[in-house]
C-alpha positions as YAML, in Angstrom:
chain: A
units: angstrom
residues:
- id: 1
  name: MET
  ca: [-15.45, 8.90, 14.54]
- id: 2
  name: PHE
  ca: [-15.61, 8.72, 10.78]
- id: 3
  name: ILE
  ca: [-13.60, 6.78, 8.22]
- id: 4
  name: LEU
  ca: [-13.25, 8.61, 4.92]
- id: 5
  name: SER
  ca: [-12.16, 6.18, 2.24]
- id: 6
  name: LEU
  ca: [-11.28, 7.77, -1.05]
- id: 7
  name: THR
  ca: [-10.78, 5.75, -4.20]
- id: 8
  name: TYR
  ca: [-9.16, 7.04, -7.37]
- id: 9
  name: VAL
  ca: [-11.51, 6.92, -10.35]
- id: 10
  name: LYS
  ca: [-9.00, 8.47, -12.75]
- id: 11
  name: PRO
  ca: [-5.38, 7.55, -13.52]
- id: 12
  name: GLN
  ca: [-2.80, 7.99, -10.77]
- id: 13
  name: GLU
  ca: [-1.11, 10.68, -12.87]
- id: 14
  name: ASP
  ca: [-4.19, 12.86, -12.37]
- id: 15
  name: ALA
  ca: [-3.91, 12.36, -8.60]
- id: 16
  name: ASP
  ca: [-0.19, 13.21, -8.74]
- id: 17
  name: ARG
  ca: [-1.00, 16.46, -10.55]
- id: 18
  name: LEU
  ca: [-3.36, 17.48, -7.73]
- id: 19
  name: MET
  ca: [-1.29, 16.17, -4.80]
- id: 20
  name: ALA
  ca: [-0.04, 19.59, -3.61]
- id: 21
  name: PRO
  ca: [-3.52, 21.18, -3.39]
- id: 22
  name: HIS
  ca: [-4.91, 17.95, -1.92]
- id: 23
  name: MET
  ca: [-2.24, 17.97, 0.81]
- id: 24
  name: ALA
  ca: [-2.98, 21.64, 1.56]
- id: 25
  name: TRP
  ca: [-6.63, 20.58, 1.99]
- id: 26
  name: VAL
  ca: [-5.56, 17.67, 4.25]
- id: 27
  name: ASN
  ca: [-3.39, 19.99, 6.36]
- id: 28
  name: ALA
  ca: [-6.30, 22.39, 6.78]
- id: 29
  name: GLY
  ca: [-8.40, 19.45, 8.02]
- id: 30
  name: TYR
  ca: [-5.78, 18.76, 10.69]
- id: 31
  name: ASP
  ca: [-5.50, 22.45, 11.57]
- id: 32
  name: SER
  ca: [-9.26, 22.60, 12.17]
- id: 33
  name: GLY
  ca: [-9.13, 19.58, 14.50]
- id: 34
  name: MET
  ca: [-11.34, 17.51, 12.20]
- id: 35
  name: PHE
  ca: [-8.68, 15.04, 11.01]
- id: 36
  name: LEU
  ca: [-7.03, 12.54, 13.35]
- id: 37
  name: ALA
  ca: [-4.96, 10.37, 10.98]
- id: 38
  name: SER
  ca: [-4.54, 9.85, 7.25]
- id: 39
  name: GLY
  ca: [-2.53, 7.99, 4.66]
- id: 40
  name: ARG
  ca: [-2.38, 6.24, 1.30]
- id: 41
  name: LYS
  ca: [-3.93, 2.87, 0.61]
- id: 42
  name: VAL
  ca: [-1.50, 0.08, -0.26]
- id: 43
  name: PRO
  ca: [-1.51, -0.56, -3.14]
- id: 44
  name: ARG
  ca: [-1.99, 3.11, -4.02]
- id: 45
  name: THR
  ca: [-5.63, 3.16, -5.11]
- id: 46
  name: GLY
  ca: [-6.64, 6.10, -2.93]
- id: 47
  name: GLY
  ca: [-6.42, 6.99, 0.74]
- id: 48
  name: VAL
  ca: [-8.05, 6.88, 4.16]
- id: 49
  name: ILE
  ca: [-8.71, 9.66, 6.66]
- id: 50
  name: LEU
  ca: [-9.91, 9.26, 10.25]
- id: 51
  name: ALA
  ca: [-12.01, 12.24, 11.27]
- id: 52
  name: ARG
  ca: [-14.20, 13.48, 14.08]
- id: 53
  name: GLY
  ca: [-17.04, 15.95, 14.18]
- id: 54
  name: ASP
  ca: [-20.46, 16.43, 12.65]
- id: 55
  name: ARG
  ca: [-21.24, 14.16, 9.68]
- id: 56
  name: VAL
  ca: [-22.81, 16.96, 7.62]
- id: 57
  name: GLU
  ca: [-19.72, 19.14, 8.13]
- id: 58
  name: ILE
  ca: [-17.36, 16.26, 7.29]
- id: 59
  name: GLU
  ca: [-19.30, 15.43, 4.12]
- id: 60
  name: ALA
  ca: [-19.30, 19.10, 3.10]
- id: 61
  name: TYR
  ca: [-15.56, 19.38, 3.73]
- id: 62
  name: ALA
  ca: [-14.82, 16.16, 1.79]
- id: 63
  name: ALA
  ca: [-16.69, 17.64, -1.17]
- id: 64
  name: THR
  ca: [-14.14, 20.49, -1.27]
- id: 65
  name: ASP
  ca: [-11.10, 18.19, -1.63]
- id: 66
  name: PRO
  ca: [-9.40, 18.98, -4.96]
- id: 67
  name: PHE
  ca: [-9.46, 15.25, -5.71]
- id: 68
  name: ALA
  ca: [-13.26, 15.35, -5.39]
- id: 69
  name: THR
  ca: [-13.84, 18.67, -7.16]
- id: 70
  name: GLU
  ca: [-11.71, 17.54, -10.12]
- id: 71
  name: GLY
  ca: [-13.38, 14.10, -10.25]
- id: 72
  name: VAL
  ca: [-10.15, 12.21, -9.52]
- id: 73
  name: ALA
  ca: [-11.47, 10.37, -6.45]
- id: 74
  name: GLU
  ca: [-14.76, 9.42, -4.86]
- id: 75
  name: TYR
  ca: [-15.43, 9.34, -1.11]
- id: 76
  name: ALA
  ca: [-17.19, 6.70, 0.99]
- id: 77
  name: ILE
  ca: [-17.80, 7.92, 4.54]
- id: 78
  name: SER
  ca: [-18.57, 5.50, 7.38]
- id: 79
  name: GLU
  ca: [-19.35, 6.37, 10.98]
- id: 80
  name: VAL
  ca: [-17.81, 4.16, 13.67]
- id: 81
  name: ALA
  ca: [-18.85, 4.07, 17.31]
- id: 82
  name: VAL
  ca: [-15.45, 3.39, 18.88]
- id: 83
  name: THR
  ca: [-15.93, 1.53, 22.17]
- id: 84
  name: ARG
  ca: [-12.46, 0.10, 22.77]
- id: 85
  name: THR
  ca: [-8.97, 1.36, 21.99]
- id: 86
  name: ALA
  ca: [-5.34, 0.62, 22.73]
- id: 87
  name: GLN
  ca: [-3.80, 2.46, 25.66]
- id: 88
  name: GLY
  ca: [-3.15, 6.07, 24.76]
- id: 89
  name: LEU
  ca: [-6.00, 6.29, 22.26]
- id: 90
  name: GLU
  ca: [-8.87, 6.64, 24.74]
- id: 91
  name: ASN
  ca: [-9.85, 10.03, 23.31]
- id: 92
  name: LEU
  ca: [-11.11, 8.23, 20.17]
- id: 93
  name: ARG
  ca: [-13.87, 6.48, 22.09]
- id: 94
  name: ASN
  ca: [-17.45, 7.68, 21.82]
...
């Protein structure tokens, strides 16, 4: 599993302007089966996405996020070898 942590590097107003295309991009990530969960950071300094798949494909897809292409946010991607989960989340284990 991968944790995609995006951090705004431009004012929040720039992120707000791109929210609709960003959310279309997020929805496409879910539709493809790549994304498992997502949400805003609190306080709102960016967001986090949990994803599965091939690292190269995930990195390539992250690069197409409107937040990334417009320079509003930067991504840090970490791979996690999940070995234990709460009941009902067993499919997240490696």
